[in-house]
Every structure is written in C-alpha cells, then in structure tokens.
N, C-alpha and C positions, 0 to 999 in steps of 0.2 A: 402706361403698362403694357408690356409685350406678352402677347398670348401665343401658344404654338400647340398643336395637337399632333405634330409628326416626331416620331422619336429620332434621335441622333445617334448614328452609329460610327464607329472608328474601326478599322481593320489593322491588325498589329502582326507582323511577322513572328514566327516562333523564336527565332534567334533574337530578336530584338526584346521580345516579351521575356525571355530567359535573362537577358542582361538588365532588364529593369527590375526583375525579381532578385537578381543577385546584388544590384545596388540597394535596393529596399532592405535587403536582408544585413548588409553590411552597416548601412546607416540606421537601422533600427527604426525605419519609417512607419511601419505598421506591424501590430501583432494581431494574430488571428487565434482566437479561443474556440474550440471545438466541443460542443455539447451533443454531438449526434449519436444516435443509439443508446442515449442514457449514459454516455461515458463521463469520466471527470474531465474537466476543462484540460485540452491538451493545445499547447501552442504550437505552430507549424515548425515541424522538425525538432521540438524538444518539449518534454513534459513539463508541466508548471502548476504551481497551486494558485487558483484565483486570486489569494491574498497577495501574492508577488506584484499583481498589476496595481495595487495601491501604493507601492513604494518604487516602482520603477519610473523612468523617464518616458513613459510612453505617453505619445500625444495622439495617436490614433488607432483605434482599436477596431477589428471586426470580430463579431460573435456569430457563430454558425450553430443552428439548432434543426431539429427535425420533428416529425410528429409525435415522438417520444416525450418532447419537452412539454412539462406542465406550464399552464397559461400564466400563474402569478410568480414563475420562476425568474423571469426577467426583472420583476420589480426587486427580487432578492438579490440577483447580480448587481442591479444598478446601486442598490445600498452600499456596495463594498467597492466601487469603482472610484478611480482617483479622480478629485475634483479638477486635476491639471488637464484633463482630456480635452481635445480639441475638436475630435470627430468620432462618432460612434455609428457603427453600421451592423445592424440585425438582419441575419438573412436565413429564412427557413429553406434548408437546402432540399427537402422532400418535394415541394412545390407542387404536391398534389391536395392532399387536404390540408388546408392552411393550419397552421399552428395558432391557438388563441392566445391572446394576451389580455391580461387584466390587471392594470396597474391603478386600479381605483384605491385600494387600500395602502398603497406606498405613500408614506409620509411625505407632505408637500416640502418640508425642510430638506430632504435628500436632494430634491431637483434644486434647489436654491443653492446648493454647494457648487454646481457646475457653471461659473462664471466665465469660463474660458471655452466652452463648448459653442461651436459655431456651425458644425453639420451634424444632422441627424437623420439616418435613414433606416426604412423598414421594407424589407422585400418578402413578400408572400406570407404575411401575417394576416390573422382575423381579430379585429378589436370586438370583443363581445357585446359592447353598449357604447353609448356615448361617453359616460364617465370614465371608461376604461383609456380614454385618449385624451382627456382633459388635462393630463398631467403636463402635456407639452406646453402648455400656456404657463407653467412655471419657469421654464428656460428661456428667460427673457433676452438673452444674449445670443440666441441662435439666429443666424443669417439664412440657413438653407435647410430645407425640410423635403423628404422624399418618401412617398407611399407608393412603393413599386408593387403593382399587383396584389394589392392589400384588399381585404373586406372590412366594411364598416357601414353604420347605418346613418352616420351624420358626421360632418365636420365641424367640431365645436367652435363657438365664435372666439374662444381663448386662443386658438391658433392663429387666427386673423389678426388679433390684437397685439400679437407679439411687436414690440416697438421697433425691432431691427431686422425683421424678416424681410428679405430680398428675394428668395426664390422658393416657390411651392410647386412640387411635382407630384401629380396625382395619377400618372400614366398606368394604365392598365388596372386601375382600382375598380372595385365593384361596390355599389351600394345596395343594401338588403331593403332600403326603404327608397324607392324609386323618386319619390316627392322630394326627397333630400339631396339629391344629386346636386353637387355645385354647379352654379352657371356663372356667366361673366360677372355678374353683379358681385360675386366674392371678391373680385380685384378692387373694387372700390370701398370694399369694408377693411382692407388692410391699410396700414399706415404706409410704409415706404416699398410695397412690393413691386418688383420690377420685373419677374418672370414667373408665369404662370402656365403649367402644363397640365392640360385635360386629358382625360381618358379618350382614346381614339375612337370608342363606340358610343 
C-alpha cells in the first residue's frame, strides 16, 4: 500500500484548457448538471431535464450544488441516474458551509444498478452520520473514491470492504469525532487498496 499526505497539483495554460474543454464538448466526454441557487438542473451551455441523463450515452457526470441544496436530494437524483455511468462527481460550490448529505433512506437496490461505476467523488459535503455514508458499500465495482474537504464522523467499514477498491482519497476531510480519524491501519483492512491519501493536518 502506498500512502501519501502531499497533494498533487498540475498547472494548465489557459489556451490548453480551452482546447481540452472544446474537445470534451465535441466528444461529449462529461456532462455537468447545475443545481446551484435552487435552480432546475442545467447542463453546461444548454438546458436539460434530469430525465434526459438516463437516456443519453453519458458515461461521466459532474453534479454541482450549493448551500440551498437539501441533504436528501442527492439520493433522489441518484435514483434517476443511468446505470451506464462510469464516473460521478458531486461538488458543493459554496465551499463555505458544507451541504449535508443523508442517503441512509435511499434503497440499496438503487446502488446495485451501478455495475459500471468506477469513480465516485464528493467535494465539500457533510455526511450527517455514519449511516448516511454506508451506501458506498453497495457500489461494489468502484475502483476509486474521493472525499475532498468533506466532514464526517466515521469512515464505515463497508467502504474498506469494497472488493475492487484501489484508491481512497481523504485529503482535506474533517472528522467530528477525533477518535474515529482513520489511521494507517485502515490500509490493512482494505482488500486490494493500492493508494491511500490522508488529510494533511
């Protein structure tokens, strides 16, 4: 197991970034759904209804929310996503007061549909309790999970028991219960974990 506490950064020239974005748009590489300000979902550069995502050939999805987003809404969105998705990234763009997430009531059958999902990422979210994050244990095909600057009370054992999990990133995350902060021994609880990133503090 390789452990690292230092973040990895990449500098990208503005012109190169625009080129990448243009190519991604042409190839339909990723779709962005915007829920900021309580708005209806809006794809980058064009309006769309969330139901359309279940019928398109979208494989990579990014969902942007803010402080106006209700905690159980992510569960409702997940219920309507396509099982063909390979990557899902949730980002709370307010980055101030973390948006709370509670998916404990979401049916486990929903997560069993995502047999192709390999990457799952949460940025700036608060998981209200341990049960609200246990749903990840149902995503047995996931290879990489990231909790960037998230807040939680405990990392459930279900996450470490994922049979194909190779990368777990906890950089910037905060634990409400200091006694539950993950230590190096979590690496030995995982089955085939290869990369583990701890919070720097």
